[in-house]
C-alpha positions in Angstrom: 14.4 10.7 9.2 11.5 12.2 7.2 10.8 12.4 3.5 8.6 14.5 1.3 6.3 12.8 -1.3 8.7 13.9 -4.0 11.6 12.2 -2.4 9.6 9.0 -1.7 8.5 9.0 -5.3 12.1 9.3 -6.5 13.3 6.6 -4.1 10.5 4.1 -4.7 9.8 4.6 -8.4 6.2 5.1 -7.6 4.6 8.3 -8.9 3.5 11.1 -6.6 0.0 10.7 -8.1 0.0 7.0 -7.0 1.2 8.0 -3.5 -1.6 10.6 -3.2 -4.0 7.9 -4.4 -2.7 5.5 -1.7 -3.3 8.3 0.9 -6.8 9.0 -0.4 -7.9 5.4 -0.1 -6.1 4.9 3.2 -3.6 2.3 2.0 -0.6 4.4 2.9 -1.1 7.5 5.0 1.9 9.8 5.5 3.4 9.9 9.0 2.2 13.5 9.3 1.2 16.6 7.3 3.4 19.6 7.9 2.2 23.2 8.5 2.4 23.9 4.8 0.2 20.9 4.0 2.9 18.7 2.6 2.8 15.0 3.2 5.8 13.9 5.3 6.7 10.2 5.4 8.7 8.3 7.9 10.9 5.2 7.6 8.0 3.1 8.8 5.9 4.5 5.9 8.7 3.6 3.5 8.8 0.1 4.8 5.0 -0.2 4.4 5.3 1.2 0.8 7.9 -1.4 0.0 5.6 -4.1 1.2 2.8 -2.7 -1.0 5.1 -2.4 -4.0 6.4 -5.9 -3.6 3.0 -7.5 -3.3 1.2 -5.5 -5.9 3.8 -4.7 -8.5 6.9 -6.8 -8.4 5.4 -10.1 -7.7 2.1 -9.8 -9.5 2.9 -7.1 -12.1 -0.6 -5.6 -12.0 -1.8 -2.2 -13.0 -3.7 0.3 -10.9 -7.0 -0.7 -12.5 -6.4 -4.3 -11.4 -5.4 -3.5 -7.8 -8.8 -4.0 -6.3 -9.4 -7.3 -8.1 -6.0 -8.6 -6.9 -6.6 -7.5 -3.3 -10.1 -9.1 -3.3 -8.7 -12.3 -4.8 -5.9 -12.3 -2.2 -8.2 -11.8 0.7 -10.7 -14.4 -0.5 -8.4 -17.1 -1.8 -7.0 -19.3 1.0 -4.0 -20.4 -1.1 -2.8 -16.8 -1.5 -3.3 -16.2 2.2 -1.2 -19.2 3.2 1.6 -18.5 0.7 2.0 -14.8 1.6 1.5 -15.2 5.3 4.1 -17.9 5.4 6.6 -15.6 3.5 5.4 -12.2 4.8 3.6 -12.6 8.1 0.7 -10.1 8.6 0.1 -9.6 4.9 -3.4 -11.0 5.0 -4.6 -8.6 7.7 -2.9 -5.7 5.9 -4.5 -6.4 2.6 -7.9 -7.2 4.2 -7.9 -3.8 5.7 -6.9 -2.3 2.4 -9.9 -3.8 0.7 -12.2 -2.5 3.4 -10.8 1.0 3.1 -10.7 0.9 -0.7 -14.3 -0.4 -1.1 -15.9 1.3 1.9 -17.1 -2.1 3.0 -17.3 -3.3 6.6 -16.7 -6.8 8.0 
């Protein structure tokens, strides 16, 4: 099943602007872009968005302006790595990549 950005925004409660921002920084790329230029998301993308939402909003209740600070803290603080990787395996690598994409840094 495929979803437009509008439908994903409605289902997730995350604005279309934020979803476009996530695409821009490489945090959540759509499954494909259709011939009209619309972002089309798959179930896999929805699952990834839920992981992002859980980590950044529900659990930490942070704002867009604090995302980078949170992600940097998460990647650099061993306690956060251990906690999240125990409860959500693979999260450290996911957020590490997000920081690299967001900041343009390399390892």
